[in-house]
N, C-alpha and C positions, 0 to 999 in steps of 0.2 A: 974141906973144900965145898963151896956152895954148889948146889945143883940148879940147873935151869930146866924149867918145864916148858914144853911147847905151849904156845898161847894161840888163841883165835886171832887171825889177822884183823886189823882195823883199816879203815880208809877204803878207797876205791881200788880193788885189786886189778881192775882192767884199765886203769888209767894209763894212757900211752904217753910217749914223749913226742914233742914236736917243736919246731923252731919256726917263728913267724916274724915277718916284717909288716908292720901296720902303718899306713900312711896317715897324714894329718886329718883326713876325713873319717878315719876309723875303718877304712877298707883294707883287707888283707892283700898286700902286694906280693907277698912271697910266703909259701907254706911248704914245709918239709915235714912229713909225718914219718917218724922213725919206725923201722921194723924191729929194732932191738935197742937196748940201752946204749950201745956203742955206735949207733947209726946217727952220726952228727954231720951236718953239712959243712963243707969247707968254709972257713971264714972269708976267703977271697970271694966266694959265690955270694955270701950274705952282704959283704961290703959293696960288691958291684951293684946289687939291687938297691941298696941304700943310696948309692951315688946316683943311680938312674932316677930315683925319686927326687933327689935334690935338684937334678937338672930339669926334671919335669916341672917342679915348682918355679923354676927360673924361666919357663916358657918352652923348653924343648919337648918334643914328643916322647911319651913314655912307651917303650915297647910292651907288647902284650906279655902277661905272666906266662912262664913256661913251666910245665910240670917237672918236678925234680925226679930223677931216677931213684929208684929205691924200692 
């Protein structure tokens, strides 16, 4: 049976998880910074923001970004 030895971790150990919606101008229209690996925003929340961006491109006013709970 092969043995596995602990190794020194590589990469950024402090890299966090986040979910972002970026508009066509490169501005962050939505940001959700996760507190844990399982902290994922609901897809309905993401899609609502994407739809708002689409309406804004068509001339409707875009509501101000709201901080996400978390």
